[in-house]
C-alpha positions in Angstrom: 74.6 38.9 15.4 74.7 40.7 19.0 75.9 38.3 20.6 78.8 37.5 18.5 79.8 41.2 18.1 80.0 41.7 21.7 81.8 38.8 22.4 84.1 38.9 19.8 84.3 42.5 19.0 87.8 44.6 19.3 85.7 47.4 20.5 85.5 47.8 24.0 81.5 47.0 24.7 79.6 46.9 28.1 76.0 46.4 28.9 74.3 48.0 32.0 71.5 48.8 33.2 69.1 51.9 33.2 70.7 53.2 36.4 74.6 52.6 34.7 75.5 49.4 36.7 77.4 46.9 34.4 75.7 43.8 34.3 78.3 42.6 31.4 81.4 43.5 29.6 83.6 41.9 26.4 87.1 41.0 26.6 88.1 44.4 25.2 86.7 46.5 27.4 88.4 44.2 30.2 92.0 44.9 28.2 91.4 48.7 27.9 90.6 49.1 31.7 92.8 46.7 32.5 90.8 45.3 35.6 89.5 41.8 35.3 85.5 41.4 34.5 84.7 40.7 38.4 86.1 44.4 39.0 84.0 45.4 36.8 80.7 43.7 36.8 78.5 45.4 39.2 79.9 48.8 39.6 78.8 52.2 38.0 80.1 53.1 34.2 81.1 56.2 36.2 83.5 54.5 38.6 86.1 54.5 35.5 85.1 57.8 34.0 88.5 59.9 35.2 86.3 62.7 36.5 83.3 60.5 37.8 79.9 61.0 36.2 79.5 63.1 32.8 75.9 63.5 33.8 73.4 63.9 36.1 70.7 61.2 37.3 68.2 63.3 35.4 70.5 64.2 33.0 71.1 60.7 31.8 67.3 59.6 32.3 66.4 62.4 29.5 69.3 61.6 27.3 68.5 58.0 27.3 65.0 58.5 26.7 66.6 60.0 23.1 67.9 57.5 22.4 71.0 59.6 21.6 74.2 59.1 24.1 77.7 60.0 22.5 80.8 61.8 23.6 84.4 61.7 24.5 85.7 61.0 28.1 89.2 60.1 29.9 88.6 56.2 31.3 91.1 55.4 34.3 92.7 52.7 34.1 94.3 49.6 36.4 97.7 51.2 36.8 96.4 54.6 37.5 96.6 55.6 33.7 94.0 57.1 31.9 92.7 56.6 28.0 90.7 58.4 25.8 87.8 57.1 24.4 84.8 58.2 22.7 81.6 56.7 23.4 78.0 55.7 21.7 75.4 54.1 24.1 72.4 53.0 22.8 69.3 51.4 25.4 67.0 48.6 23.9 64.9 46.6 26.2 65.2 43.2 26.2 62.7 40.6 27.8 61.1 43.4 29.4 64.3 44.9 31.1 66.1 48.0 29.9 69.7 47.8 28.9 72.1 49.8 27.9 74.9 49.0 25.6 78.1 51.2 25.8 80.5 51.2 23.2 83.9 52.6 23.6 86.9 53.4 21.1 90.3 54.2 22.4 91.0 57.8 20.0 94.6 56.1 19.8 93.2 53.4 17.5 90.6 55.5 15.8 92.2 58.9 15.9 90.0 61.8 17.3 88.0 63.5 13.9 85.2 60.6 13.8 82.4 62.4 15.6 79.9 64.3 13.6 77.4 67.0 14.9 73.7 65.6 15.5 71.7 63.9 12.6 68.2 62.3 12.1 68.1 58.4 10.7 67.3 58.7 7.0 66.9 55.0 5.9 68.2 51.4 5.4 71.7 50.7 4.7 72.8 49.1 1.4 73.6 45.2 1.6 77.6 46.6 1.7 77.1 49.0 3.9 75.3 46.2 6.5 78.9 43.9 5.7 80.9 46.9 6.3 79.0 48.1 9.4 79.3 44.3 10.6 82.8 44.5 10.5 83.3 47.5 12.2 81.1 46.1 14.9 83.7 43.4 15.1 86.4 45.9 15.8 88.1 45.9 12.2 89.9 48.9 10.9 89.2 51.0 7.8 92.6 49.5 6.2 91.5 46.1 7.7 87.8 45.9 6.2 89.6 47.6 2.8 91.9 44.6 2.4 89.3 41.9 3.4 86.8 43.0 0.9 89.4 43.9 -1.6 87.8 47.5 -1.9 89.7 51.1 -1.4 90.1 52.4 1.7 88.2 55.6 0.7 85.4 53.2 -0.3 85.4 51.9 3.3 85.2 55.4 4.8 82.3 56.4 2.5 80.4 53.4 3.6 80.6 53.9 7.3 80.0 57.9 6.3 77.1 56.5 4.5 75.7 54.2 7.5 76.5 57.0 10.0 74.0 59.4 8.1 71.5 56.6 7.3 71.6 55.7 11.4 71.7 59.0 12.6 74.9 58.0 14.4 77.7 60.5 15.7 80.6 58.3 15.9 81.8 54.9 14.9 80.9 54.3 18.3 77.8 55.2 18.4 77.3 53.9 15.1 78.2 50.2 16.3 75.5 50.8 19.8 72.9 51.9 17.4 73.5 48.9 15.0 74.0 46.3 17.5 71.2 47.4 20.3 68.6 47.9 18.0 69.4 48.5 14.6 70.3 46.5 11.6 72.8 44.3 13.1 70.8 43.2 16.3 69.3 40.3 14.8 
């Protein structure tokens, strides 16, 4: 699921090492920042943040150790403009190497009010929550999911909110990062 969601998702995603050096990006990330992949890979994530790094190296190390990195940032795009995003980050060790998945959702696509306070993960997702989460991971909006699954937009929101609560996610971006990097959609 991870490879499929990473490659096909309309959500901007990047994989980095634990020093925030970009190793790989998906096409949605390329489209968001307007740079070619070759101009992104090898650079630090903060090279694209309007005001530079949001955290010092020590703050980053501590946040990654807690496995809870989420927030908002202004990204600089290729044409000199800026785009506001909410992001979620989740570390995962793969083949002995520590990687970090970044998921950035443009505020213009998802709206400003989808971040919540810290919460503790509570349990397993239902099959329907997992199905909705898979569609969110691929970049579908709530109305698109509602149409595809023949359920109401409100029901989709309830499934997303429940999944966020159960996984301890603070935003949709954080939910996708947690679900793909080490959670219910990682296999």
